[in-house]
C-alpha positions in Angstrom: 0.1 0.0 0.0 1.2 3.5 -0.8 2.7 5.6 2.0 0.6 8.5 1.4 -3.3 7.8 0.7 -4.6 10.3 -1.8 -7.6 12.5 -0.6 -8.0 14.9 -3.7 -8.5 13.6 -7.2 -8.8 15.8 -10.4 -9.6 14.8 -14.0 -9.0 16.9 -17.0 -11.7 17.5 -19.6 -11.4 19.0 -23.0 -13.6 19.0 -26.2 -13.4 15.5 -27.8 -12.4 13.5 -24.6 -13.3 9.9 -24.7 -16.1 9.0 -22.6 -15.1 5.7 -21.0 -11.7 7.2 -20.3 -13.4 9.7 -17.8 -16.5 7.7 -16.6 -15.0 4.2 -16.2 -12.4 5.3 -13.5 -14.7 7.8 -12.0 -17.4 5.1 -11.5 -14.9 3.0 -9.6 -13.7 6.0 -7.5 -17.5 7.0 -6.7 -17.9 3.6 -5.3 -14.6 3.9 -3.4 -15.7 7.2 -2.0 -18.5 5.6 -0.2 -16.1 4.2 2.3 -12.9 6.4 1.7 -12.9 10.2 2.1 -12.2 11.6 -1.3 -12.9 14.8 -3.2 -13.2 15.4 -6.9 -12.4 18.4 -9.1 -13.1 18.4 -12.6 -11.1 20.8 -14.7 -11.3 22.6 -17.9 -9.7 25.5 -19.7 -12.9 27.5 -19.1 -16.2 27.5 -17.2 -17.9 29.2 -20.2 -20.3 32.0 -19.8 -20.0 33.0 -16.3 -21.3 36.5 -16.8 -24.6 34.8 -17.3 -24.1 32.7 -14.3 -23.8 29.6 -16.2 -21.0 26.8 -16.4 -20.8 25.2 -20.0 -20.5 21.6 -20.3 -17.5 20.0 -22.0 -18.5 17.5 -24.9 -17.2 14.4 -26.2 -17.8 16.0 -29.5 -14.8 18.0 -31.2 -15.6 21.6 -31.8 -17.2 22.4 -35.1 -14.8 23.3 -37.9 -15.4 24.4 -41.7 -15.5 21.0 -42.7 -17.8 19.7 -40.0 -19.8 23.0 -38.9 -22.4 21.2 -36.8 -22.2 19.2 -33.4 -22.4 15.5 -34.0 -26.0 14.3 -32.9 -24.7 11.8 -30.6 -22.3 13.2 -27.9 -22.3 13.6 -23.9 -21.2 16.5 -22.0 -19.9 16.8 -18.4 -19.9 20.2 -16.3 -16.3 21.1 -15.0 -15.9 22.4 -11.4 -12.8 24.6 -12.0 -10.6 26.0 -14.7 -6.8 25.3 -14.8 -6.3 28.8 -13.2 -8.7 28.2 -10.5 -7.9 24.6 -9.7 -7.6 23.8 -5.9 -3.8 23.6 -4.9 -4.2 20.4 -2.8 -4.7 18.0 -5.7 -3.1 14.7 -5.1 -3.9 12.6 -8.1 -4.4 14.0 -11.6 -6.1 11.9 -14.3 -5.6 12.8 -18.0 -7.9 11.1 -20.4 -7.5 10.6 -24.1 -9.9 11.0 -27.0 -9.8 12.5 -30.5 -9.5 16.1 -28.9 -5.9 15.1 -27.9 -4.8 15.5 -31.4 -6.1 19.0 -31.7 -3.2 21.4 -30.6 -5.8 24.4 -29.9 -7.6 22.2 -27.5 -4.6 20.7 -25.6 -2.4 23.8 -25.4 -3.9 25.3 -22.2 -3.5 21.9 -20.5 0.3 21.7 -20.9 1.4 24.4 -18.5 -1.1 23.2 -15.8 0.4 19.7 -15.9 4.0 21.1 -15.7 3.3 23.4 -12.7 0.9 20.7 -11.0 3.0 17.6 -11.2 5.8 18.2 -8.7 3.0 18.3 -5.9 1.1 15.1 -7.0 1.4 11.8 -5.4 0.5 10.2 -8.6 -0.3 11.1 -12.2 -2.5 8.8 -14.4 -3.1 9.0 -18.0 -5.5 6.9 -20.1 -5.3 6.2 -23.7 -4.0 9.1 -25.8 -3.7 11.1 -22.7 -0.1 10.1 -22.5 0.6 12.0 -25.7 -0.4 15.1 -23.9 1.5 14.4 -20.8 4.6 13.7 -23.1 4.5 17.0 -24.7 5.1 18.5 -21.1 8.4 16.7 -20.6 6.9 14.8 -17.4 7.5 11.5 -19.3 11.1 12.1 -20.5 13.3 9.1 -19.5 10.3 7.1 -18.3 8.5 4.1 -19.7 4.9 4.7 -21.0 2.3 3.3 -23.2 -0.7 4.6 -25.1 -3.6 3.7 -27.3 -2.1 1.1 -29.8 -4.1 2.1 -32.7 -2.7 5.8 -32.2 0.7 4.6 -31.0 2.6 6.0 -33.8 1.1 9.5 -33.1 1.8 9.2 -29.2 5.5 8.3 -30.1 5.7 11.5 -32.3 4.9 13.6 -29.0 8.2 12.8 -27.6 11.3 10.8 -28.3 12.6 11.2 -24.9 10.0 8.6 -23.7 10.6 4.9 -23.7 7.2 4.0 -25.3 6.3 0.3 -24.5 4.0 -1.3 -27.2 2.9 -4.4 -25.6 1.6 -3.3 -22.3 -1.9 -3.0 -21.0 -0.6 -0.4 -18.6 2.9 1.0 -17.4 4.0 2.2 -13.9 7.3 4.2 -13.6 7.7 5.9 -10.5 4.5 7.9 -9.7 3.4 8.1 -13.3 0.9 5.5 -14.5 -0.2 5.2 -18.2 -2.6 2.8 -19.9 -3.4 1.6 -23.4 -6.5 2.6 -25.2 -9.9 3.4 -23.7 -11.0 0.3 -21.7 -7.4 -0.6 -20.5 -7.9 2.5 -18.4 -10.2 0.5 -16.1 -7.5 -2.2 -15.6 -5.1 0.4 -14.7 -7.3 2.1 -12.2 -8.1 -1.1 -10.4 -4.3 -1.7 -10.3 -3.6 1.7 -9.0 -6.4 1.3 -6.4 -4.8 -2.0 -5.4 -1.3 -0.3 -5.1 -2.7 2.5 -2.8 -5.4 0.8 -0.7 -4.7 -2.9 -1.1 -5.7 -5.9 -3.2 -8.9 -6.3 -0.8 -10.4 -3.1 -1.7 -9.5 -3.3 -5.4 -10.9 -6.8 -5.4 -14.3 -5.8 -3.7 -14.7 -2.7 -6.0 -14.3 -4.9 -9.2 -16.5 -7.7 -7.8 -19.1 -5.2 -6.8 -19.2 -3.8 -10.3 -19.0 -7.3 -12.0 -15.9 -6.4 -13.7 -13.4 -9.1 -15.0 -10.1 -7.4 -14.5 -6.9 -7.9 -16.6 -4.2 -8.0 -14.0 -1.5 -8.8 -16.3 0.1 -5.3 -17.3 1.9 -7.0 -20.1 -1.0 -8.8 -21.7 -1.9 -6.6 -24.5 -3.0 -8.2 -27.8 -3.8 -4.8 -29.5 -0.1 -3.9 -30.0 0.0 -6.8 -32.7 -3.6 -5.9 -33.7 -2.6 -2.4 -34.6 1.0 -2.9 -35.5 2.5 -0.9 -32.6 6.2 -0.9 -31.9 8.2 0.1 -29.1 10.1 3.5 -29.3 
């Protein structure tokens, strides 16, 4: 079990985030919070139209472009609680999801300085799917082993050549940084992280309560071969 038990978890949102990257781990932590004191902050670059007293939700849809001027008819949104500038200073754990929005520089640009200045005070940083590509751009992964979504692995490797990218990995732990493969792999990583922090009994109870069949072998990842991902 970890020497320091986290109390405050934050997750980053951006337009075009992958829904399961966010809701999968948060559902596990929701249940954990019933027996363990936890706080949650949901962070985004802006809260939107504050002068009207509203907070704008962040959508899984990418922002409209000249080629796709309308919002897709099937998307979901989540309300942030803080901006990167107003984020509480006592965040213990930061979760960085992936999704198509990670490949939009205008979307990810505000995230980079926040990760850079926040990382030194974190007990753990967790990234899911192509979220590791965002983290790689900050230099936090330099000299570390990390993984990412295997279908987008070539893109992830392009974000930093200073990272030891591990293709055949469901998730990778290097120091206090955890990175996972694509989408559903984040669930396995979060259960493994809960086990490392709170113990196998807690992790097993959470998984069984959700009737979730855990993959407990971090190196068991057939998707590297499926998508032709190679180490880098």
